[in-house]
C-alpha positions as CSV (number, residue, x, y, z in Angstrom):
1,M,-189.3,109.9,-101.3
2,V,-192.6,110.8,-99.7
3,L,-194.2,112.8,-97.0
4,I,-196.3,110.4,-94.9
5,H,-199.4,112.0,-93.3
6,I,-200.9,110.4,-90.2
7,V,-204.1,112.0,-88.9
8,T,-205.5,111.1,-85.5
9,D,-208.0,112.6,-83.0
10,N,-205.7,111.4,-80.2
11,E,-202.7,113.6,-79.5
12,E,-201.0,110.9,-77.3
13,Q,-201.4,108.4,-80.2
14,A,-199.7,110.9,-82.5
15,I,-196.8,111.2,-80.2
16,E,-196.5,107.5,-79.7
17,I,-196.6,106.8,-83.4
18,T,-194.0,109.5,-84.1
19,D,-191.6,108.1,-81.6
20,L,-192.2,104.5,-82.8
21,L,-191.6,105.4,-86.5
22,I,-188.5,107.5,-85.7
23,E,-187.1,104.8,-83.4
24,K,-187.6,102.1,-86.1
25,K,-186.0,104.4,-88.7
26,L,-189.2,104.3,-90.8
27,I,-189.2,108.1,-90.9
28,L,-186.4,110.5,-90.7
29,N,-188.2,113.1,-88.6
30,A,-191.8,114.4,-88.0
31,L,-193.7,117.6,-87.9
32,M,-196.7,117.5,-85.5
33,I,-199.5,119.9,-86.0
34,E,-201.7,119.6,-82.9
35,K,-204.5,122.0,-83.4
36,A,-205.7,120.9,-86.9
37,K,-209.4,120.6,-87.4
38,M,-211.3,118.2,-89.7
39,R,-214.7,119.3,-91.0
40,K,-217.1,116.9,-92.5
41,R,-220.7,116.7,-93.7
42,L,-223.0,114.3,-91.9
43,K,-225.7,112.2,-93.5
44,D,-228.4,114.7,-92.5
45,G,-226.6,117.4,-94.3
46,T,-225.2,119.2,-91.3
47,F,-221.6,119.8,-90.7
48,E,-219.3,119.0,-87.7
49,T,-215.8,119.8,-86.7
50,H,-213.4,117.5,-85.0
51,P,-210.0,118.3,-83.5
52,Q,-207.1,116.4,-85.1
53,T,-203.4,116.0,-84.8
54,L,-201.5,115.7,-88.1
55,V,-198.1,114.0,-88.2
56,I,-196.0,114.6,-91.3
57,G,-192.9,112.5,-91.7
58,K,-190.2,112.3,-94.4
59,T,-189.5,108.7,-95.6
60,K,-188.8,106.5,-98.5
61,G,-191.8,105.6,-100.6
62,L,-190.9,101.9,-100.4
63,L,-191.3,102.1,-96.6
64,F,-195.0,103.0,-96.8
65,N,-196.3,99.4,-96.6
66,D,-194.1,98.7,-93.6
67,I,-195.5,101.7,-91.8
68,D,-199.0,100.7,-92.8
69,L,-198.6,97.2,-91.5
70,L,-197.0,98.3,-88.3
71,L,-199.7,100.8,-87.5
72,R,-202.5,98.3,-88.4
73,E,-200.9,95.7,-86.2
74,K,-200.5,98.1,-83.3
75,Y,-203.8,100.0,-83.5
76,G,-206.3,97.8,-85.2
77,K,-209.7,99.5,-85.0
78,M,-208.0,102.7,-83.7
79,M,-206.0,102.9,-86.9
80,P,-205.3,106.6,-87.8
81,T,-205.8,108.0,-91.3
82,L,-202.6,107.2,-93.2
83,Y,-201.6,108.3,-96.7
84,S,-198.5,109.7,-98.5
85,I,-197.6,112.5,-100.9
86,A,-194.7,112.3,-103.3
87,I,-191.8,114.7,-102.7
88,V,-191.1,116.0,-106.2
89,N,-188.0,118.1,-105.4
90,M,-185.7,118.2,-102.3
91,D,-182.4,119.7,-101.4
92,W,-179.7,117.1,-102.3
93,D,-178.0,117.2,-98.8
94,Q,-181.4,116.7,-97.1
95,A,-182.2,113.9,-99.6
96,D,-178.9,112.2,-98.7
97,E,-179.6,112.5,-95.0
98,L,-183.0,110.8,-95.6
99,M,-181.4,108.0,-97.5
100,Q,-178.7,107.4,-94.9
101,E,-180.8,107.8,-91.7
102,T,-183.8,105.7,-92.6
103,L,-184.1,101.9,-92.8
104,K,-182.1,100.3,-95.5
105,I,-184.3,98.6,-98.1
């Protein structure tokens, strides 16, 4: 099981992705953090800050590639940042719900 992280600078895209992944049972649910900020260094050495929306969804690790392909197909050049983090421990009842309520593999 993993937490999938999707980072986008477009809040509407974040909502659309969240609804799509839940509808297709690719994630169980999602937490949306709308006022996140990304800070990066530019080539000239200065820094800039960009507003971001972070979507965190619980899913099965084996569904990551399906999610990646779906988002690449749908968003192409507007593909959000996508990565996953392993869930090391989880309440057994919540783990059972995740297994039952997401796409069967």
